[in-house]
Steps between C-alpha positions, in 0.01 A plus 500: 500500500293752690313581182412133452393474862270799459351353186444168680328674787288701256392179325414343834295803602318502166425128528374545856278788390367300206437206730320724748287651222418155365414370849276804557332458161450128560358561848221717356347185352527297819183390677460454876519145629169318460422433867230238546235594758462278805249405767588722794365535850442843650435513875260790556479462878547248779661162446442216259645155443587291195499124457705418192387244245593150616577616855306502826713760677382856550726783385449859608400710202716797404427795275600432137522125548463304176232231493455190286203280406417271789590757768245574772460847655343547847421829672478550876250706696527866399715419194462560127714402201497552122595242239630678189477251213714566190384865473163362387300467822507570871329291770464655846451277803321631805588394854456139608499376142692232314550454128693249287636582155410192298627614157667813364685574176557771242601402146486776237134612505372203700455562873378224733429541871302259713473512878293345776370686803483281810353756740451875539457735209698600194457797269632471143553763233581339167611682188345401172587148383607560142487156342275196498746281686532729802322399821440662838317290759434538868360198682361428843373151574289407196437859387717615210498861382644528149558850367651667194583838655314631804498597868329258736491379858486138616423425866502154659365377833410152626140513383497747212699645211422851384595664172467870421590651161599865516600551138442323164380139537567149630440189292412169665451561869427148614631145490698406187331300221155640574303767318672829587344798670591853395506804723613848405641802677258611771363152579571235763427129557503266800588130464497194717847344542384231257448761229120541489374858473316619811413858408602792281433870472624848413749693709295817460206333674631434850160372616550190284861434598549192713604536863823319421585756233407787733711357778799415285494784251286768665433679172433843646758513778775243453824693467673193357272500196541873446875477550521230236322722252741782573797264481374372165539849354854524640577150373386584146715811496800305628449216253466742208836650593657155540372366168603813309842481663533139384443623143794739542308820429674684782845394374700613201492826304167684506324549163506880549880500540732596216684171559193286433584440134847391603348246739281365218811456284655306788191280516534435127862395554395259775227355276740449210709274724210324677449222244215266598434704813407808295119456542533478879739796516291713264189423704675612816602822326135552405407438863744771607351736243149431634627582848651822362167594339332454838769716664458776239123512556547531875750782441244695297653427158205318347563632149844342478376193689220416257715583201748244634220251571377532141844401374518209746167371368635516143815317605302224671278451197806480274671247728193278521450510123868423432681173436548437874147605591436192714819555704415866555144420607633260763747757631259795488209340688649518853648845433173658382316300767712666769421846366129413489505372857673815622218724374208260539340711774532837324176702478374682186574841653872416526757627250620140475161363388580524131820304566292235677269462198802463271642227723169311485509513119869407473457207738212361294712550186785298649264206561341497153672171422287321763121558454400402856765724655411782258139479615611500862734796446220703344263406782744669739389830346139424597618418854688830512195702393294323768766581761491867397121518516481322837712770666226763465356687797150641491595826666761576234236493224757367253226358278667565163808298593287215633278500193794490264652208689169309506448573133842353419418194715175437313671534164787279610267231629304502174821463301622224734184300442553512124871420530437212740256338258771509232779341704327272751516190278880518508532546877587239759236425763699692761540805275132495409401483868729784607391733219132417532503555876699819456222639281241389756685683777523815290123492454446454873735788577314725257162406650623569853651830390162603359342408832740735676432771243127470560561538874663835426170636370304392809432805724750511783740256334700733279476713190318369195736336254380459139575152373310306764284312253783333308502123528726224386229363271604758242793276421267231363228721350477518122562860398422675173782691338475880518460695178808559288745718685362405841691300761504125507470383860693176463833591354704643782573479869682832511374729776520801270194377311193709575279377782203293393372421849216733590224560749145443387246693703122500509495855638545831324855632547569854612486735198487215248563558130192506284424153363417447134207310352344351818369154413437153641824306458481256792846592628645401836825697472720694261873543441679805363806488276728782387732442206784577487582502869741642592474767231728783392416869492317565172358147466135427440378244753203284397258399775320168483232369737426129519176380657450165672171309522407244762551214252865601457459651153641843421419786267637838398303769685730793421219674308277470809756650737569850624852599600650737753868596546642585841801716417555781249769335289306489172160526335224242458298460182257211508707189578833658398726681748760735350796532737673837541713479816701237686363350822223264604123525461208287614234417242146409609250325273130461582231293326128535572344155465125537553553744785783306660820703487814291443833678533862413441822695518864468405813709532690631199869583522615773258871522436698781347556426131824318428695680227839472335770725642818415306686249286861388532726319254785283625791480451616849405825695464706206381731451201440260212735367239395488133256212448453447874142432618360612836158381634291778659244496777215752526340551842181702555448676834153584638389765747413234762860379519464190283714414201452276198733355239358632171793417272280307257234777487698819432565676170872541432676777305860615437642851483715421193615222267811402695307197632195289429239326718452123490192445712592634845875502429716780362758396238796732449598600145852535360541874562607658828278749681218541747143373457190531721238228522152625588196296606136599534235314696123563544263365765154617602515813288837607642823505299858511629840496332852412603839485334848354532830621353767281337849582367619298202878465514694417185743209536860622504738326254870479585796316334873494424644669192 
């Protein structure tokens, strides 16, 4: 009896242990609850009151209070509050101000927020709006400020409404259903309460700023304005953390943990039981992986991070191209959109910048089933490059970064113009208006940026910044194609493309390179290209100089140019630069056109050559029965930490005749013994080999005599 009792207890214990193991294994594939963001009130100081929608009674505001469309917020003297809207925007009310939320919603990628300022002043910082249907509008009286991602201030008094744009741009800053006005970061406008424009100017020129703006905003001294700028930086950091947390990147097993593969098996188990919800669940798993990539980068493990990102990109492409491609696109759009929003303010000098570029590309890929939205998604990349360029400071002399960003903007705008011509006939009137005005605003932002760049070269106003002569007209100028092997300026918006924006000078530069074949060409400026850029150590980089005439025509003036390299990372022979070391160099080109010296420069990034380091074959050290087939996978590893599946490109061999190869699968023969499969792979002049061992086990035969 005791023996049976012990056995029963043992069975119970085993079942409990198995249940615990199963529960633990299942939990590895769990995702955190999808908490929907809300509209929340944050009381910064003093007291404020709320009048709820449909009510006339005042309610004292409390920190963390949830708001709804139709609610009115009022601040007292010496008070300030923040309205946090769905983790997509923040509106800060100054003292003695009142604001009503007229509409607010968040549905997948579509974010809508409309509010009306009755009195006082409100500062808004809006993240990028990532689809055509999203809207952010601030209104006061008949003045409506419509934006698609910006920082701006709206101030209202009895006789005047003032609008100041601190970052990006505002579309339509006057009464609805009239021709819109556009103002960009660094500009302001005054309106009558009826919506007519009274005056406008630049923030940098305080002598032209209206008295109302000076009194209400006090550009040079107002601590409220400066505090808002500082709080914007804190807000962006906080929102990045919140959005990444919503993806689940901080939860679950880390990719650099030995348990990570186990967690992926658990995810596969969840997916196998998900049925029709599989696309949504898989998309959320991809979102968690994107959050994990971001976490790895911030922890200094970029090699593993970008290896993981490469696999995610392959997975997304496979899902979209599969039988349920439409379902996966729908589920992936908000997930990738969140990741894009989280890194939308990342600068090129950040370790996360490459991740940001990948998110821009993946988001556009997810929208490829809708031409208008695809165009809009790609235009977000142009907006991002403008944002990056607009953050420059003259005293930092970060001209290369600014030039590269401007160059990408010009290329992106040129491509947009061509793409828009192809799709505009199939657009609705509203889509056509939004996209057309978006391109207009980008041109205005570029022109204003160039104005600021030119101010940097004025004595006493900052260090000279090459790139000041670039204008938005490049986007509509007919360009001749460079010679074979030279860069085409209209095929990419990637910031890694070499800078094409240059400074054209009518003065002789210090220690200029000798020009070749001085002649009368009638040039007004030149541009310098380096291809490839970036280059690897050992590459030959071809230099190409394009000349521009006043009539807009272009010609190849490489033969007329002299070149000079700033940096001893290679040797120059004519218009060919032979790289020898990793780093960055500045290349200067000069053309003598009838005594007028035109110069242009660009930066060239030289990377250490990427070479193969090893090859692995999986699986290995397993047993096969006679006739059994086992598919193999060959993975190449590079010295920069990246990996690539090269199964279809390797050369297979066997150590003996105990097995045969059928494509990339080993097939066991009928005899027992050990066999080694070897694979060889070549890339860029490097060759690596790997092997895997298999034991063929003869089938045992037993029977009764």
